[in-house]
N, CA, C and O atoms as CSV, one atom per row, in Angstrom:
chain,resi,resn,atom,element,x,y,z
A,1,MET,N,N,199.853,58.845,130.159
A,1,MET,CA,C,201.168,58.958,130.732
A,1,MET,C,C,202.171,58.741,129.621
A,1,MET,O,O,201.845,58.131,128.603
A,2,GLY,N,N,203.343,59.215,129.794
A,2,GLY,CA,C,204.362,59.074,128.776
A,2,GLY,C,C,205.696,58.726,129.394
A,2,GLY,O,O,205.895,58.866,130.601
A,3,ALA,N,N,206.601,58.273,128.560
A,3,ALA,CA,C,207.935,57.938,129.017
A,3,ALA,C,C,208.919,58.225,127.905
A,3,ALA,O,O,208.633,57.986,126.731
A,4,LEU,N,N,210.055,58.727,128.270
A,4,LEU,CA,C,211.088,59.015,127.287
A,4,LEU,C,C,212.280,58.084,127.437
A,4,LEU,O,O,213.252,58.192,126.690
A,5,GLY,N,N,212.213,57.188,128.381
A,5,GLY,CA,C,213.327,56.274,128.595
A,5,GLY,C,C,212.915,55.167,129.538
A,5,GLY,O,O,211.741,55.026,129.881
A,6,PHE,N,N,213.882,54.392,129.948
A,6,PHE,CA,C,213.587,53.245,130.803
A,6,PHE,C,C,214.013,53.462,132.251
A,6,PHE,O,O,213.970,52.530,133.054
A,7,GLU,N,N,214.419,54.668,132.587
A,7,GLU,CA,C,214.838,54.940,133.954
A,7,GLU,C,C,213.630,55.268,134.820
A,7,GLU,O,O,212.595,55.695,134.308
A,8,GLY,N,N,213.756,55.074,136.103
A,8,GLY,CA,C,212.685,55.412,137.030
A,8,GLY,C,C,211.983,54.177,137.543
A,8,GLY,O,O,212.423,53.053,137.303
A,9,LYS,N,N,210.884,54.391,138.254
A,9,LYS,CA,C,210.134,53.290,138.844
A,9,LYS,C,C,209.411,52.490,137.771
A,9,LYS,O,O,208.964,53.039,136.763
A,10,ALA,N,N,209.304,51.205,137.998
A,10,ALA,CA,C,208.568,50.326,137.092
A,10,ALA,C,C,207.072,50.435,137.380
A,10,ALA,O,O,206.668,50.728,138.505
A,11,ILE,N,N,206.276,50.202,136.379
A,11,ILE,CA,C,204.818,50.201,136.544
A,11,ILE,C,C,204.397,48.861,137.120
A,11,ILE,O,O,204.840,47.810,136.655
A,12,ASP,N,N,203.543,48.899,138.128
A,12,ASP,CA,C,202.984,47.682,138.709
A,12,ASP,C,C,201.869,47.199,137.780
A,12,ASP,O,O,200.738,47.681,137.849
A,13,VAL,N,N,202.200,46.245,136.913
A,13,VAL,CA,C,201.267,45.789,135.882
A,13,VAL,C,C,200.018,45.164,136.503
A,13,VAL,O,O,198.921,45.348,135.975
A,14,MET,N,N,200.152,44.450,137.581
A,14,MET,CA,C,198.981,43.818,138.205
A,14,MET,C,C,198.037,44.872,138.778
A,14,MET,O,O,196.818,44.731,138.685
A,15,LYS,N,N,198.589,45.914,139.362
A,15,LYS,CA,C,197.744,47.003,139.885
A,15,LYS,C,C,196.988,47.658,138.731
A,15,LYS,O,O,195.802,47.962,138.858
A,16,LEU,N,N,197.666,47.873,137.613
A,16,LEU,CA,C,197.027,48.435,136.434
A,16,LEU,C,C,195.933,47.503,135.930
A,16,LEU,O,O,194.841,47.962,135.596
A,17,PHE,N,N,196.206,46.214,135.870
A,17,PHE,CA,C,195.239,45.229,135.406
A,17,PHE,C,C,193.989,45.223,136.284
A,17,PHE,O,O,192.872,45.255,135.767
A,18,PHE,N,N,194.165,45.184,137.599
A,18,PHE,CA,C,193.022,45.117,138.505
A,18,PHE,C,C,192.246,46.426,138.582
A,18,PHE,O,O,191.098,46.436,139.026
A,19,SER,N,N,192.851,47.524,138.159
A,19,SER,CA,C,192.131,48.800,138.155
A,19,SER,C,C,191.155,48.887,136.988
A,19,SER,O,O,190.311,49.782,136.941
A,20,GLN,N,N,191.274,47.956,136.049
A,20,GLN,CA,C,190.439,47.919,134.844
A,20,GLN,C,C,190.607,49.193,134.010
A,20,GLN,O,O,189.690,49.611,133.304
A,21,ALA,N,N,191.771,49.790,134.102
A,21,ALA,CA,C,192.062,50.982,133.313
A,21,ALA,C,C,192.161,50.605,131.837
A,21,ALA,O,O,192.504,49.475,131.490
A,22,THR,N,N,191.863,51.546,131.004
A,22,THR,CA,C,192.037,51.364,129.569
A,22,THR,C,C,193.281,52.134,129.161
A,22,THR,O,O,193.448,53.296,129.532
A,23,TYR,N,N,194.134,51.503,128.416
A,23,TYR,CA,C,195.339,52.187,127.975
A,23,TYR,C,C,195.667,51.756,126.550
A,23,TYR,O,O,195.300,50.667,126.109
A,24,LYS,N,N,196.358,52.629,125.852
A,24,LYS,CA,C,196.789,52.349,124.492
A,24,LYS,C,C,198.264,52.690,124.391
A,24,LYS,O,O,198.727,53.684,124.951
A,25,VAL,N,N,198.978,51.871,123.687
A,25,VAL,CA,C,200.398,52.095,123.478
A,25,VAL,C,C,200.574,52.839,122.158
A,25,VAL,O,O,200.000,52.455,121.140
A,26,ILE,N,N,201.357,53.885,122.182
A,26,ILE,CA,C,201.699,54.607,120.959
A,26,ILE,C,C,203.206,54.790,120.916
A,26,ILE,O,O,203.885,54.711,121.940
A,27,SER,N,N,203.703,55.028,119.753
A,27,SER,CA,C,205.117,55.353,119.652
A,27,SER,C,C,205.262,56.534,118.703
A,27,SER,O,O,204.422,56.754,117.830
A,28,VAL,N,N,206.304,57.264,118.882
A,28,VAL,CA,C,206.566,58.426,118.046
A,28,VAL,C,C,207.982,58.324,117.505
A,28,VAL,O,O,208.828,57.625,118.064
A,29,GLY,N,N,208.223,59.022,116.423
A,29,GLY,CA,C,209.558,59.037,115.842
A,29,GLY,C,C,210.453,60.047,116.530
A,29,GLY,O,O,210.081,60.654,117.534
A,30,ASN,N,N,211.621,60.213,115.977
A,30,ASN,CA,C,212.560,61.173,116.537
A,30,ASN,C,C,212.427,62.515,115.827
A,30,ASN,O,O,211.569,62.682,114.961
A,31,ARG,N,N,213.269,63.460,116.191
A,31,ARG,CA,C,213.173,64.812,115.637
A,31,ARG,C,C,213.367,64.825,114.123
A,31,ARG,O,O,212.650,65.533,113.417
A,32,SER,N,N,214.321,64.057,113.620
A,32,SER,CA,C,214.549,64.057,112.171
A,32,SER,C,C,213.344,63.482,111.428
A,32,SER,O,O,213.045,63.918,110.317
A,33,ASP,N,N,212.646,62.507,112.025
A,33,ASP,CA,C,211.409,61.984,111.422
A,33,ASP,C,C,210.352,63.088,111.334
A,33,ASP,O,O,209.672,63.226,110.317
A,34,LEU,N,N,210.223,63.870,112.403
A,34,LEU,CA,C,209.252,64.960,112.433
A,34,LEU,C,C,209.594,66.012,111.376
A,34,LEU,O,O,208.716,66.494,110.660
A,35,GLU,N,N,210.866,66.357,111.289
A,35,GLU,CA,C,211.273,67.355,110.302
A,35,GLU,C,C,211.037,66.860,108.873
A,35,GLU,O,O,210.623,67.633,108.010
A,36,GLU,N,N,211.296,65.594,108.625
A,36,GLU,CA,C,211.051,65.012,107.299
A,36,GLU,C,C,209.561,65.014,106.973
A,36,GLU,O,O,209.164,65.311,105.846
A,37,MET,N,N,208.739,64.679,107.967
A,37,MET,CA,C,207.292,64.700,107.759
A,37,MET,C,C,206.820,66.120,107.451
A,37,MET,O,O,206.001,66.325,106.555
A,38,ASN,N,N,207.340,67.102,108.199
A,38,ASN,CA,C,206.947,68.496,107.963
A,38,ASN,C,C,207.333,68.964,106.563
A,38,ASN,O,O,206.581,69.707,105.932
A,39,ARG,N,N,208.496,68.537,106.072
A,39,ARG,CA,C,208.897,68.892,104.706
A,39,ARG,C,C,207.932,68.276,103.685
A,39,ARG,O,O,207.555,68.933,102.715
A,40,ALA,N,N,207.537,67.026,103.900
A,40,ALA,CA,C,206.606,66.362,102.981
A,40,ALA,C,C,205.240,67.038,103.001
A,40,ALA,O,O,204.621,67.224,101.953
A,41,VAL,N,N,204.769,67.407,104.193
A,41,VAL,CA,C,203.483,68.101,104.315
A,41,VAL,C,C,203.526,69.423,103.562
A,41,VAL,O,O,202.586,69.756,102.841
A,42,ALA,N,N,204.597,70.170,103.720
A,42,ALA,CA,C,204.733,71.459,103.044
A,42,ALA,C,C,204.866,71.271,101.531
A,42,ALA,O,O,204.234,71.994,100.760
A,43,ALA,N,N,205.676,70.317,101.106
A,43,ALA,CA,C,205.918,70.100,99.679
A,43,ALA,C,C,204.652,69.682,98.941
A,43,ALA,O,O,204.451,70.053,97.784
A,44,HIS,N,N,203.805,68.915,99.607
A,44,HIS,CA,C,202.587,68.401,98.964
A,44,HIS,C,C,201.342,69.197,99.353
A,44,HIS,O,O,200.221,68.831,98.997
A,45,GLN,N,N,201.555,70.292,100.089
A,45,GLN,CA,C,200.472,71.181,100.511
A,45,GLN,C,C,199.325,70.402,101.177
A,45,GLN,O,O,198.150,70.601,100.867
A,46,ILE,N,N,199.700,69.529,102.080
A,46,ILE,CA,C,198.725,68.713,102.805
A,46,ILE,C,C,198.153,69.549,103.945
A,46,ILE,O,O,198.899,70.188,104.687
A,47,SER,N,N,196.848,69.544,104.081
A,47,SER,CA,C,196.210,70.248,105.195
A,47,SER,C,C,195.170,69.330,105.820
A,47,SER,O,O,194.613,68.467,105.142
A,48,PRO,N,N,194.909,69.512,107.102
A,48,PRO,CA,C,193.958,68.630,107.781
A,48,PRO,C,C,192.526,68.883,107.329
A,48,PRO,O,O,192.189,69.982,106.889
A,49,VAL,N,N,191.700,67.870,107.441
A,49,VAL,CA,C,190.272,68.005,107.185
A,49,VAL,C,C,189.647,68.581,108.456
A,49,VAL,O,O,189.812,68.028,109.543
A,50,ILE,N,N,188.936,69.684,108.310
A,50,ILE,CA,C,188.304,70.356,109.451
A,50,ILE,C,C,186.810,70.065,109.430
A,50,ILE,O,O,186.125,70.363,108.452
A,51,ASP,N,N,186.316,69.488,110.503
A,51,ASP,CA,C,184.886,69.223,110.637
A,51,ASP,C,C,184.148,70.493,111.015
A,51,ASP,O,O,183.169,70.865,110.367
A,52,ASN,N,N,184.616,71.161,112.064
A,52,ASN,CA,C,183.959,72.349,112.598
A,52,ASN,C,C,184.976,73.216,113.320
A,52,ASN,O,O,185.946,72.708,113.883
A,53,VAL,N,N,184.756,74.524,113.304
A,53,VAL,CA,C,185.592,75.469,114.049
A,53,VAL,C,C,184.691,76.199,115.042
A,53,VAL,O,O,183.645,76.730,114.670
A,54,PHE,N,N,185.109,76.217,116.308
A,54,PHE,CA,C,184.347,76.873,117.368
A,54,PHE,C,C,185.173,77.994,117.973
A,54,PHE,O,O,186.395,77.887,118.075
A,55,ALA,N,N,184.515,79.058,118.369
A,55,ALA,CA,C,185.178,80.111,119.135
A,55,ALA,C,C,185.510,79.556,120.521
A,55,ALA,O,O,184.889,78.598,120.983
A,56,PHE,N,N,186.490,80.169,121.172
A,56,PHE,CA,C,186.894,79.711,122.506
A,56,PHE,C,C,185.696,79.697,123.463
A,56,PHE,O,O,185.567,78.805,124.301
A,57,GLU,N,N,184.834,80.688,123.324
A,57,GLU,CA,C,183.652,80.778,124.195
A,57,GLU,C,C,182.674,79.627,123.953
A,57,GLU,O,O,181.810,79.362,124.790
A,58,GLU,N,N,182.805,78.950,122.829
A,58,GLU,CA,C,181.924,77.820,122.497
A,58,GLU,C,C,182.610,76.473,122.728
A,58,GLU,O,O,182.196,75.459,122.165
A,59,ALA,N,N,183.646,76.464,123.547
A,59,ALA,CA,C,184.416,75.235,123.771
A,59,ALA,C,C,183.531,74.084,124.237
A,59,ALA,O,O,183.738,72.942,123.828
A,60,HIS,N,N,182.560,74.367,125.077
A,60,HIS,CA,C,181.660,73.315,125.563
A,60,HIS,C,C,180.944,72.652,124.382
A,60,HIS,O,O,180.830,71.427,124.335
A,61,SER,N,N,180.470,73.446,123.444
A,61,SER,CA,C,179.800,72.891,122.258
A,61,SER,C,C,180.773,72.076,121.409
A,61,SER,O,O,180.395,71.062,120.822
A,62,ALA,N,N,182.018,72.521,121.349
A,62,ALA,CA,C,183.024,71.779,120.585
A,62,ALA,C,C,183.246,70.399,121.186
A,62,ALA,O,O,183.328,69.408,120.461
A,63,TYR,N,N,183.343,70.334,122.512
A,63,TYR,CA,C,183.540,69.041,123.169
A,63,TYR,C,C,182.304,68.154,123.010
A,63,TYR,O,O,182.430,66.937,122.875
A,64,GLU,N,N,181.132,68.743,123.025
A,64,GLU,CA,C,179.913,67.966,122.782
A,64,GLU,C,C,179.931,67.401,121.366
A,64,GLU,O,O,179.561,66.246,121.155
A,65,ARG,N,N,180.357,68.206,120.398
A,65,ARG,CA,C,180.447,67.757,119.007
A,65,ARG,C,C,181.416,66.580,118.904
A,65,ARG,O,O,181.116,65.579,118.252
A,66,LEU,N,N,182.555,66.700,119.536
A,66,LEU,CA,C,183.544,65.633,119.514
A,66,LEU,C,C,183.010,64.374,120.199
A,66,LEU,O,O,183.205,63.264,119.703
A,67,ALA,N,N,182.343,64.545,121.325
A,67,ALA,CA,C,181.803,63.407,122.070
A,67,ALA,C,C,180.704,62.683,121.297
A,67,ALA,O,O,180.450,61.503,121.537
A,68,SER,N,N,180.056,63.381,120.374
A,68,SER,CA,C,178.988,62.742,119.596
A,68,SER,C,C,179.531,61.654,118.678
A,68,SER,O,O,178.775,60.805,118.207
A,69,GLN,N,N,180.828,61.674,118.423
A,69,GLN,CA,C,181.499,60.733,117.533
A,69,GLN,C,C,180.905,60.754,116.131
A,69,GLN,O,O,181.028,59.788,115.379
A,70,ASN,N,N,180.264,61.858,115.791
A,70,ASN,CA,C,179.681,62.035,114.465
A,70,ASN,C,C,180.441,63.160,113.756
A,70,ASN,O,O,179.847,64.124,113.273
A,71,VAL,N,N,181.758,63.014,113.708
A,71,VAL,CA,C,182.606,64.038,113.095
A,71,VAL,C,C,183.423,63.410,111.967
A,71,VAL,O,O,183.712,62.213,111.968
A,72,PHE,N,N,183.778,64.248,111.020
A,72,PHE,CA,C,184.678,63.821,109.955
A,72,PHE,C,C,185.762,64.889,109.876
A,72,PHE,O,O,185.567,65.942,109.269
A,73,GLY,N,N,186.880,64.612,110.481
A,73,GLY,CA,C,187.966,65.584,110.514
A,73,GLY,C,C,188.163,66.122,111.929
A,73,GLY,O,O,187.674,65.568,112.913
A,74,LYS,N,N,188.892,67.212,111.982
A,74,LYS,CA,C,189.255,67.810,113.268
A,74,LYS,C,C,188.164,68.755,113.768
A,74,LYS,O,O,187.507,69.435,112.979
A,75,VAL,N,N,187.983,68.788,115.073
A,75,VAL,CA,C,187.134,69.780,115.722
A,75,VAL,C,C,188.098,70.801,116.324
A,75,VAL,O,O,188.930,70.466,117.167
A,76,VAL,N,N,187.971,72.051,115.878
A,76,VAL,CA,C,188.930,73.090,116.241
A,76,VAL,C,C,188.295,74.081,117.203
A,76,VAL,O,O,187.155,74.502,117.009
A,77,ILE,N,N,189.040,74.454,118.246
A,77,ILE,CA,C,188.630,75.537,119.138
A,77,ILE,C,C,189.619,76.664,118.896
A,77,ILE,O,O,190.813,76.526,119.164
A,78,ARG,N,N,189.114,77.775,118.389
A,78,ARG,CA,C,189.951,78.920,118.049
A,78,ARG,C,C,190.062,79.847,119.256
A,78,ARG,O,O,189.060,80.170,119.895
A,79,ASN,N,N,191.263,80.265,119.555
A,79,ASN,CA,C,191.499,81.162,120.676
A,79,ASN,C,C,191.669,82.571,120.156
A,79,ASN,O,O,191.880,83.497,120.940
């Protein structure tokens, strides 16, 4: 789930706690942070490490590869 502000209904923390759900908090920067990061990536020719590339028809195998947790880099499904 995501939120862009503090408006709206509050989350019932006790209900979440008793559901035994797993959650992780993340934060992201603003648009200017993203644009600055993109300039740095382009300037330094940074590219992601690709573990494996699968055709769209092999998506099931791609998810199995990812689920194995024996990957180094991104698992890509090409459309």
